[in-house]
N, C-alpha and C positions, 0 to 999 in steps of 0.2 A: 685113638680117639675116634668115638663113633660120630659118624656123620649126622649132624643135627639138621633137622628139616626146618626150613625156613617158615615162620609164620606169615601169614597173608592177612594183614589187618584191612586191607582194601575189600576183601571178599567178606569178612566179617561185617564191616560197615555197610556193604551193600546188601547183605542179608537182613541186617537191622533195619535198613532203610526200607526194604521191600515189605517187611512185617509192619513196619510203622506205616506205610503208604496204604497198605491193605486195610489196617485198622481205621485209619483216617477216612478212607473212601466208604467203608462200611457204615461207620458212623455218620458220615455226610449224607449218604443215601437214605438211611433211616430218618435223619432230620429233615431231609427234603420231602419224604414221603409224608411225615407228620405235618409240615408246612403246607403241602398241597391239600391234605385233608381238611385242614383248618381254614385255608384260605377261601375255599367256595362258600363256607358258612358266613364268613364276614363279608364277602363281595356279593353275595346274592342280593339282587334288587328286590326292593319291596313288591308284593304283588299288586297288580293294577286295581284300583278301587272299583268297586261294582257300581256305584252310584255317580251322581253328577256332582261337580264342584259346588261349594256354597256360592260362589259368585254366578254360576250358571242358574242356580235355582233362584237367586235374587233377580236376576234378569228376567227370568220367565215371569216371576210375580209382578214386576213392574210393567211388562207387556201386558199382561192379564188386565192389570188396573187401566192402563191406556185403552184398552179395547173396551172395557165396561164404561169408561168416561166418554166413548165415542170418538177419541182422538185417532185411533187406529181402525181401519176396516178389518173384517175377517180375513180377507185376503193377505193384507200387510202383516196382520199377526201371524198368520201361518208362515209367511216367508221368513219373518225374523225368528220365529220359533225353530224353524228348520236350521237356520244359519247357527243359532246358538247350540242346538243339539249336535250339529255336525262338528262344532268346534273347537 
């Protein structure tokens, strides 16, 4: 009777697991790369506006009217205007 070689099922399972792990890792890294590329587009903050806010414009108009009516002096107007523009 010839000597039969014993099969090693654990080695086969380990080999299959290694192949499966490699495939999983490769797919995961490709998925992560795609997610990283898409994430900056979604998370990018809107560019800062070049002009003033509508509230600031309205306040400046009101200040101008108060100066025209004589309620504010030119000096007070300039101080308040600088505060609004800084702010």
